[in-house]
C-alpha positions in Angstrom: 5.8 -4.4 16.4 2.5 -5.7 15.1 1.9 -9.4 14.5 1.6 -10.4 10.9 -0.9 -13.0 9.9 -1.2 -14.2 6.3 -4.1 -16.5 5.7 -6.9 -14.2 4.6 -5.1 -11.9 2.0 -7.0 -11.6 -1.3 -5.5 -10.4 -4.5 -6.6 -7.2 -6.2 -9.9 -7.6 -7.9 -9.8 -4.4 -9.9 -7.0 -2.0 -10.6 -6.9 1.2 -12.6 -3.2 0.4 -13.0 -3.8 -2.6 -15.2 -6.0 -0.5 -17.5 -2.9 1.6 -18.3 0.0 -0.7 -19.0 2.0 2.2 -20.5 2.2 3.8 -17.1 4.7 2.4 -14.5 3.1 0.9 -11.4 6.3 0.5 -9.3 5.4 3.7 -7.5 3.0 4.7 -4.7 -0.6 4.3 -5.5 -4.0 5.0 -3.8 -5.5 1.8 -2.5 -8.8 0.7 -1.1 -8.8 -2.1 1.5 -11.4 -4.3 3.2 -10.3 -6.9 5.8 -11.8 -10.3 5.1 -11.5 -11.2 8.8 -13.1 -8.3 10.6 -14.6 -6.2 7.7 -12.6 -3.1 8.6 -12.3 -0.8 5.6 -9.6 1.8 4.9 -7.9 3.7 2.1 -4.2 4.5 1.8 -2.1 6.8 -0.3 0.9 4.6 0.5 -0.2 1.5 -1.5 1.9 -0.6 -3.8 0.8 -3.1 -6.4 1.4 -6.6 -5.2 1.9 -5.6 -1.5 -0.4 -5.9 1.5 -1.2 -3.7 4.4 -2.1 -5.3 7.7 -5.5 -4.5 9.2 -5.0 -2.3 12.2 -7.7 -4.2 14.1 -6.7 -7.8 13.7 -3.3 -7.7 11.9 -4.5 -9.8 8.9 -2.6 -9.0 5.7 -4.9 -7.5 3.1 -4.4 -6.7 -0.6 -6.1 -3.6 -1.9 -9.3 -4.4 -3.8 -8.8 -1.3 -6.0 -5.7 0.7 -6.9 -5.6 4.1 -8.5 -2.8 6.4 -9.6 -2.2 9.2 -7.2 -3.7 12.5 -8.1 -2.1 15.9 -7.2 -4.3 16.3 -4.1 -3.4 12.7 -3.0 0.2 13.8 -2.7 -0.8 15.6 0.5 -1.4 12.1 2.0 2.3 12.2 2.8 1.5 14.6 5.6 -0.3 11.9 7.5 1.8 9.4 9.5 2.5 6.2 7.7 2.1 3.1 9.9 5.1 1.3 8.5 4.8 -1.6 10.9 1.6 -2.5 9.0 3.1 -2.1 5.5 4.5 -5.1 3.6 6.6 -2.8 1.3 8.3 -1.2 4.4 9.0 -4.7 5.8 10.6 -5.8 2.5 12.7 -2.6 2.2 13.7 -2.6 5.8 12.8 1.1 6.1 9.8 3.4 5.6 8.7 3.1 1.9 8.1 6.9 1.9 11.9 7.3 1.8 12.1 6.1 -1.8 13.3 8.9 -4.0 11.1 9.4 -7.0 8.8 6.7 -5.6 10.0 4.3 -8.3 13.8 4.4 -8.2 14.4 2.1 -5.2 17.0 4.5 -3.7 17.0 6.4 -0.5 16.6 10.2 -0.3 19.7 12.0 0.8 
């Protein structure tokens, strides 16, 4: 399991989610990340508002600097492997966050 370091996590600077308060944000989002420690950049279709992902290079917890609602073609992001050991949502749930039914219900798929 990856080491988790907290010190350099920054809060989201911009989020499309905040511009649409009528839409729920307790579901998977598309996030843009940049590590403040090593400058590694990545995107993820498995992002959640208020949750970090650890940098794969230095294991620093990083908040997304931008969040967007998933588009239809982003749903295919589920075909890529999800590195749950780097995902704070998975750590909180105790299982892979992709297993959430309906993405916002908080229940397992059966």
